[in-house]
N, C-alpha and C positions, 0 to 999 in steps of 0.2 A: 408466832405460829409455826409449827416445824411441819413442812409437807414432804419431806422425804421418810419420813417414817412408816407410813402404807396406813395399814389401820389406825393408828394411833390418833389419827389426827383427828377420827371420826368415832361414837361411842353411842349409844344406846343411850337415849333422854337428851342427849344435849339439844338446845334452840339454840337455833339460828336464822341470821337476814337474809333475806334474798335484795340483792339489788334492784333484779331485774322486774321484781314486782312492786303492788301499793307502795307507801310508805307508812313503815307501822305493821307491816306484814310479819309474823313470824313462823318457820317451822322446826317441828320436832321432827328429830330422828325417831326413829319406830324400830328398825333393823337393820344390821350390818354384816353382810358374811365376811368372811376371811379375804385378802387381797387377794389370791387367785387359789382356784378349787377347780379339780379333775371335771375333764367332758362330764362324763357320767354322773358328778356326785354334784353340778350345780341343779338349782329347782325351776331354773326359766333361762334360756338363751345362751345356757354352756357359760357363763361366766358369772361372777362375783357383784353384786348388786346394793344398793343402801337402798331405804323404804323411809320416806319422810311425808308428814302431814301439814298441811296447812292450818295453824292453828284458829288463825281469825275466822277464816270463812268456814260456816258453817254447815256447808254443802261438801265439803273439800273432803276426797276419798286419798287414801294413802295413793305415794307414785312412787315407781318403781326405776331407780335412775340406776345405772352404769357406775360398778365402783372408780374405774378410771376417771368416766368421766365426774362424779362426785369428787374425786379429788383434784382435778382440772379447778372447778368453780371453787375450793379450798385457795388455788394457787395463784387462780386469776384475781381471788380478792370479790370473787361475786358472791363468795358463802362467807358470812363471816361471825364469830360465836357472840350471840347476843350476852351484854353484861346488866339488861336488865332483868328483873327479878320474873317469876311462873305468875301469868295473870291467874291463872285456873283457882289455886287459893282464894283467892278475892275476891272472885266472883260466884264461888259456891259455899254453901254454909258448913258447918259441920252439924254433928249431934250435941258439942257444948250449945250453942246456942238454942238450942229447944230447952225451955226449964219446964215443960208438961212433961213427967215420966212415961205417961200412955199411947202419947201422939209419938214421942221418940224410938218407942218401940216398936209402934203401927210402921212407921218411918224405917226403923233398920228391918224388916220381913220387906219391906217394899223392894228396896237397896237390895237387899237378898235375890228376892225372886227375879229382879232386873238384872243382877249380875251369870245369874244361873245361864240365862238365854243369851247374852252376853258372851261370856268364854265361852260357852258350845261352839262358837265361831274362831273368835280369838285364840283360842289357846292351840287350833290349828293350823301353826304358824311353822312356814313361811307361805306357804300355797295360800291360805286366806288373803293374802294381798293382791291376788291375782283373781282381776273381774270377777271370769267366768266359774271359779272354784268357790268363791265366795259367797257367788248368788245360788251356787247347788245348797251351800254348806246354809246362809239363810233360809233357802226355802224347808231345807230339815230341820233344824231347830224352830221355824215357826210350827210345823205340825206336832213337833214332837212335844212343845211349852204350851201349844195353843193360842199363841199371839199372831200379830200381823206380823208380815215380811216387812213392813213401814215401819214399825217399831224400833221393828232390832236395825234396823239400818239406820234409825233416828240415835237411840242409846250407842250402837256400836260407834258411831262417828266421834259424837262423844266424848266416849270412851278412852277412845286414841288418839283425840285431840287434848284431851287428860294429862296422857303419860299415859296411859292404864292403870288409872285410881279408882278405887273402886269408889271412892268420894264423888267421884264426876257423877257417877246413878243416884245419890241422894235424889229425893224426891224434891221440888221445888213449889207445890202446890202454898204452902205459905209462904213464899216470896213473889208470888205476881207482880211485874212489873220494875222487877231487879234489869238492871243494868246490861248490857251484852257485854262480851269479853274488850272488844273495843276499844269500847268508852269506858270500859275498867283503866284499861290498861294505858289509858289517855287521861285518869285520873277529871273525867267528864263528873259533875257534879248533877245537874240536869238533863235531861232526854232533851232531845228535837222534837220529839214525836210522841204522841200518848200512844201508849200500846196495852190492850186491854185496858185493867183497872187503871187508876192514877196512880203515882208514886207520896206513899205514906206522909213525906213530909211539903207536899204540892200546897199550894195556897189557894184553896175551890170557895172561898166565902162570898156569896154576890154582894156587888156595890150595888149604888140605886142607879135601877133604870137596865139591870142584867139580869139574860136569863140558861138557867144548865142547862142548855139541849138536850145533853149526854146522858140527862136523868133516864131510864127507860118507861116511861111512861107510854100511854095507851094514843094520846096527841103524838108526842113524839114520833113514835113506831107508823100512826097514821100515815104523817106528813110523809116519812120514808119510804113508806109502800107507796105513795102516790105518786111520789117523783121519779120512783124507780122504775111506775108504769110508764109513765110519761116518756121517759131517757127509751125506755124500750120500741114505743112505739116509734118516736121520730129516730132514729135509729136503726129500726125494722129491715130486713133486707141488706143493709150494707155489709159483708161479706170481711174488710178488711179490719174491723171492728172485734172480729173475735179468732186471734192468730193463734199458732200452737205454743209458741215460744211465751209470749207473752199472757197467752189464757184471758179471760173475763175482764172488760178493763173497769175493774170496782172503785180503782182510783177519779176518773173520770165521769164514772159516775153521781158518785160523792162530790167530786166538785161543783157538778151540776146542777144538784138535788139543792146543796148548804146555800150557791148564790143566789138559785130562786125561791128558795120555801123559811131560811135563817137568816140569812148576811143581810138581806132586803127584804125586813119582814116589819108591816108594822101593826099596833094592836092599839086596841080603842080602850082606852083608862079612863079615868075620872081626872080632873085638874082641882084647883087648889078652890074653885066651887062650886066642888062637882059636876062640872057637867064632862060627855066624853067625848075625847079628842084623839085624834089618831096620835103615837108616839112612836116614834122608831127605838127599834132595839138595839141596843148595843153590846154585840158578842165578843166576846175572848177569844182566839182563838185555841187554846184550851178547853174553852168550854162547849164547842160544838162536835157533832154527831163525829164517831169517826167512823171508817173501816169496819169493825170489828160488830159497832152497832146496826152500822148497813147489813151486813151480811145475818146477825142473829135475825133483825126484822124479817128481813125478806124471807131467808131459809125457812123460816117459822111453819108459811103457808105452800113453798113450790122448793122442791131439789134445782140445786144446780143445774142438773142435765133439760130440765124443761126450761128453763129460762135461755141457756143457749139454745135449745130449738125454737123455741120463738124469735129468736132475735135473727137466726141465721136461714131459719126454716128446715123444715126434716128431712126432706133432701139432702142439704149440702152438711147438715147437722150428722148423718146416716154417713154421708161420704168423707166426712172429715174429723171430725168430732166424737165420735161416738167411742161405746168402752170396744178395743180388741183382747180381749184374753187367749193365751196361749199363744204361741212360737211357732209362726208358719215355716220358721229355716229348719226344721227339723222334721221333715215330713221325708226324706230323704235318707235311706242309710249309707248309698254310693254310687258312685258317677253309675249313670244312665237307668238310677230308678224311678227319676223323675226328670220332665221338660219341660220348660215353660213357652210357648207359642205367641206371638202376637205380630203386631204390623201398625208402622206408624206412616203419616204421608212425609216425604224430606222436604226439607226447607231449601230445595235448589229446584233449579231449573236445567234440566236437557236438550240437548241438543239431536236431532237424528240422524244418523251413520249415514242415510240415503243421500239426502239433500241441503245437514247440517241448519235444518233448521229450528226454530224452541219447539219443541214437542211435546213442552208439559213439568209436571214434577213425581219423581218415580214413587211406589209405596215398595218400603223394605220388612222384610221381616228377619227376626228374630228368634232362633229358637235357645233359649239358656240350661243348662244342666242345673237341678236345683242344689246337690252335692259340694260341685269347684266353683259354679258361679263362672263356667267357661262357655263363650258362646261356642255352641257345637253347630251350627245349620244358620247360612245367609242367601236370602235370594232376593235382586230386586227387580222389579217390575212394571210396566204402563197397565197391568188388566189388572181391573178393580178388583181387590180381596173378594177371595169365594172358596168353594171348595175345590177349584184345579190349582188355583195358585197356592193356598195350602197345600195339596201334596206333592208339589214341584218344590215348597221349601223342605219339606219334612225329606224329599230323596235326598234334597241335598243334606240335610243333614244325617242322612243313617248311610251316607257313601263315603267312601274316600274324597279327602280333602286334595289331593297334587294333581288328579286329573280337571277336579274342577276349576282350582287356580290356575289349571296352566292354559285354560280355554280363555284366557284374561290377558296373558302374561303374564302372570308372578309365577316363577320358580320360586316351591318350599320344597322343605324336606317333611318329608312322615313324620316327623318329630315334632316339626313345627304346630303343627294341626292335625292332633292322634285322635281326632273325632271322627268314626264311621261305625257306630253300634245304634244299635235300634232298643229305645226306651221301653220300660213296661208302663209308665204310667206316663198319659199325655194332657198337660194343663192346657185349658183354653178358655177363651170366655165367651158367650153366647153370642158366638157368630157363626164363620164359617164353618163351625164342624159338630154345630150344632142340629144342624140337620138329619136327615132320611140317609142324604149320601156318607156319611162320616160313619155309617154302620160297617161299611166296605172292609175301614180298619182295624174294627174288633172280629169280624169274622174272618180276614185273610192270616187273625192271630200275629199281628204287629205289634198293637197294646192297646191301653185300656186308654178312653177318654172320659178325662173329667173338667166337667163349667162349673166356671167361678158363680156365686149368688152375686145379685144387682149388687153395687157399690162395695162389693169387696176386693178392690182391685192391690188391695195390700196380700191376699194371696198367693198371687203373681209378681210381686213386687220388685225381683229379680231381673225381668223382663223392662218391666216398665222402665225401669233404673236406667237400662241399655241404651234407650232413644235417647235418654236425657247424654249419657257422657257419649253417644256419635254425634248430638248437634254442636255439642262441647270443644270434641276433641279431633273432630274432622270437615262436619257437614257446615260449621259458619263458618269456618276460613275461606271457601269456595265459590268464585267468580261466578252468580248467579243464583247465592244464595239471598233468602229471604226470610224476616222473620216479623211478622205481625203485619197492618197495614201497612203499605209505601207511605213514607211522610212529604209532604207539597214538593214538590223541584226536586224530587229524588228519583237519580237514576233508573230507569226500568232495568231488575234483574232478569227476564224474560231476552232482553236485546243483550245483555252482558254475559249470558250463557256460553258457553265453547265446549262440558264436557260431553260426553255420549253416555247411554246407560250402562255399555260395558268398561268405559274408563272412571266411571263411577264406582262399579263393581269394585272393581281393581284395588281401589285405593280405601275400599270398606274391607275387603279382605287383609292388605296392608294391614291396617290401625286395629282390625282384631289380633292378627299373628301377631305385631310388636306390638302395642298397646294395653289391650282389654284382655288378653287371655297373659298378661304377663304383671301385672298389677300387684303391688302387695294388697290384702283386704284388712280392714278394720273390724271388730268387734265380728271376727269370723267365730261361733262357738266351738270350740273347740272337745274333742271328745278323751276320755282319760286315755286311749290310746294313742291319740298324735299327740298326746304331752309328753309319753313316755319315748317317742319316738323321735318328737323334734321335730314336727312337718311344718312347710315353710308354708303361711297363707298366701300361697299364689293360686290362681285357676289353676293354671297347665301341670303344676307342683300336684294338687290336690287330687287331677284325675289321674294322675297319673299309678299315685300312691294310693289311691281310693282302687284303680283296677289291679292291681298286686295285692291288696288286704281284705278286699268285697267280694270282685269279681259279678255284682251287679249287671253290668254292661254284656250286650250279645250280638251277634254280627249275624246279616241274612245276606246272600250274594245281591250282587249290582241287575242281575237281567229279574231275579224273583220280586225284587222292588219294584223296579219299571213295571210289572204284570202286575202288582197286587194297588200300586200308586199310579194309576194308567188314568191322560186325562181326556175324558172320550168326547167325541162333538159329531154331529151329523151334517156329513154330508150327500153330495147330491153325480149321480155317475153319468155323464152324458156321452153322446154320437163324439163328440169331441175330445173326452177325457173325462178323470177322475176331479172337481170341481167344490175345493174347500175353502174357507176365507178368504174368497176373492181369488185363488190361485188355483192353475190347473197340474194334476198329476197322473203320470203317464207308465203305463208297466208295456211293454213288445213281447207281451206272448199270446196264444190263442183263447184261453178262458176268458181274459181282460176284453179283449177284442167281441168276444161275445156279449160282456156284461155292459160294452158300450155301444153295440147293436139294440140291445135291447131297450136299453135306457131310452134312446131316442132324441129328439132335439130339446124335450120339455126334461128328462133327465128321471132316474130312480134313486128315490131315498135309500144310503148306506150308511153305517155304526163306522168311526173310526177314530183311532188315540192317536194322540200327535203328541207333540214336546212344544209348548207355550215358546219357546227361547229359539228355537228352532226350524226352520220351514223348509229345510230341503227334504225331509222326508215323511210323509204319513204311513199308519198302518190299519188297513184294512181288516175289519174282521166278516167272519161269514157268520150269514144267518143261524148256524146251529149252535148249540150248547158247547158242544165238543172242540170245535174246530179251531186253529191259531189261523194266526192273523197274519196278514203278508205284509210288507214292506213296499210302497210306491211311490220312485221317485221324482220328485219336480221335473215338468216336462219344457223342451225348449219355448213355450209360449212363454212362462211367468220364468224364465230364469236370472233375469235382471235383479229378483228378492232372494233368489238364494242365501241360505243361512241367517237370514231375517228376523229375529222373531216376529210373532202373528200379532203384537201389540204397533208394532213401529209398521207392518205392510199393513193392517188397517189405516192408520195414518197417513199413511204414504196414499193406499189408492181411495181415502178420504178430500185427501187434496188435489188426487189428481181428478175424480169426480167434480169439485167444485170449480175447475179451472175448465175443463169441459164444458159443465152447466156454461159458465160464461161465454166460452167460445159460442156455444148452440146457441146462445142467448143475442152473441153478435153477428151472426149466419144470418138468421130467422130475421135480425131489423135489416140487417141487407137488402134479403130475398122480399121482404115488404116493399124497402125502397127500389128496388126492380119492378116487381107488378107494379108500382105505380107512374115510374116513368115508361113500362111500356104503356099503360094505359092512357095515359097524358098524348104519347108517342102516337098510338093508332087514332087518339079522337083529331091529332094535326093531320093525320096523311089523311082521312075521309072526308075532312071539312074542305082539305085540298084538291082531293081530287072529286068531290062534290062539285068543286066550285068551278074547274077546268073543265071538266068531263063531262058536267049533269046528274041527274040522279042514275040510283040503279039502273031503273028500265031500261034508261035512253042508253046506259052504256051497254047492257044487254043487247042491243040493236043494233050498236056501233063494231060490237063481237062479232055478231054474224059474218058481216062483211069483213074482217078484216085475216090478214092472212098470219097465225101464229109465227111463221118457220122464220117471214120479213119483220118482224118485230123483234124477233128474240136477235137477230140479224143485226138489226139495228141498233139493242141494246147492248150485244156484244162490243160492236162496234167503239160505243160509248163509254163502257169500262175501259174498254184500253188505251181510250185516249184519255181517260181518267186519271188511272194507273203511271204513266209515264212518267218519266222526270222534268223538273220543272222548264228545264235546257232543250227538249226535245217537244215541247208541247206546239202544239199551232196556235196562232194567234188569234185574241178573242175575234169570235162572231159576231156576225153584224148586227144592231140593236133589234130587237123584236117588229114587229110591225105594231104600228099605232094600235090596228083590233085585232081585239085577242081573237086568236084560234078556238073557238069553242067547237063544242062539241054539234054542236045546227052546221057550223061552215063544214065542219068532216064530213057530215053526212051529206049536203050539199055536195060538197066534192066528188064524194063517193059513188054519187048518185050520176055526176057528170060520166063520171071516169066510164064507169059500167054502160053510159050512151052511146059513148065513143065506139068500146069495144062491141057494140051490140052493129053500130052501121056499119065500121072495116068490116066485118063477118058476110056483112047481106051483100 
């Protein structure tokens, strides 16, 4: 085969074998462009293309392959021309095989009717090979001919696989059970499985001891329904049984029913003597019920939706399996028309910037533009999601991103993230924007708010999918990340955490700019203008193109946004300053000192607005409705928490309170021990004093005759001797007298002394 002649190597109608596909699969060439076309004349991509379709696969759609790539496949021998005959004339009967003239004429009319809506789509060549354009053509043909879109797609695939031959549209009702294309091409005479009615040449004669359960009798249908009910009861609530890809497990249900009621079945039959005995039924595989028999028996009483609802439960059915008509991707007409907002709990542990200790998992807000699929807002916080945090995320989405990225050490250009516009409508779930506080956003004429109904997460699927992309693209590979319950003996992710909230936000900003907003979007709903202008399906490209052509987005000054989306709270102004969030704020002016004096020790409540991410200042609002707020700076008392998010400040104060409680508890224990030691010492001293000097009345009598000055002088001399160094101390005194110096002896000595003095005086 000569591959140097360009298009001469490919012609419409050729059948090729693809070596990378399954064995026996063939592809048919449906369309060939010239080898080189002008960019303005190309119908897609600005270059020539080849359109092929898989003949064997019954669900195949046309594939658009660039001409250069197709020629490369031919040159590398990946594509080779097939020498086998076309399998379609062998599989589809023509009119000559029908002997009845009336039936032949009726089939011709049916073929003509089918060809009418098939040609309505296939004649729009080559644009009918593009997915988005073909969907619109199928919808228009279905409305014009009053048929279902599924029927048009079925016959359209068959028409293209057969080489655009109208004989492929010939009705096949007379030939039920006919072999498929693959089986005819492989020259297989018998089918491995029963499909509907059995083949005409099948041997279905019953032998001795055999029973045909495939006969649609009442007993067979009753057994099928009974077994199906038991299958549902046994597997009810199992979420893995029904999935989007595999659908309802008819194969598993049929296998369970056949094993339980047909293959292992015994009946009571009379023997030669007329006695009823249990006899095992011998069943051939071709005589057993098929899936079609099971579906026909079950769907007579119930619809498939009711069956799946019973199997999964109504809540899970409404969330995953119910029908969702319409396309929510068509709600936006341009960038800024509709924003989607939601939050997630990030699967990573962070540390505090104050003490580098683990402080938990952060909440991440994403705001996505519905038209361009671009993330226009990002906000990371430790505060629980509420109206205040949602307003902070909206403030970030509606303002310039260059200054926002610079706060976290990321230098970007305005063209890298050009989202600084206010949307016309905001789509959220029934969460933080469902209360009365969100009325401020509507009253300030920022945007309308729409909340999705329950179990309709698909209406804001763009922001939901962005969470999964963030986990896969960034969060999963960070130190301290966690996924599900921790396995046994696995390291604790909290101990592996190393990033702060600022470092984590910087990583998310870089991920948004360098990956999410510049990725290629698959299956984007193209408009006619986009096809004509050749717009790439990249979020940032769609945003810029939409801004130039639709002009839906609008800007609001940043100061005005701060006023409209302010986060309010209640503070107390005391004689020491304005206290809010555990921090002290002060302003050195006379009017503020007057407010502090009026507040007193207990304080007076006031209304303030603040930035949850910056504790440097708060805005004090006056009581009047027309007053302007005044900025109050943080005082020297709380300077150690300056420029710190209030969430981290609350955690640090909580840790400080915990440590102080521990210290106070230890001090209390020591004080209790000191009191016990003092009580024991006092009791021992009282006991020694009473033993040496008598009771309290006796000591009182002695104290009347003792000179206090003399006793203090003796005590001072004794203290001086005790405080001298060991080398200067006097030798030990003589041993005490054998007779103790009791208080009675002291009293007699003092009496003798008084008597001697009185005699000397006389």
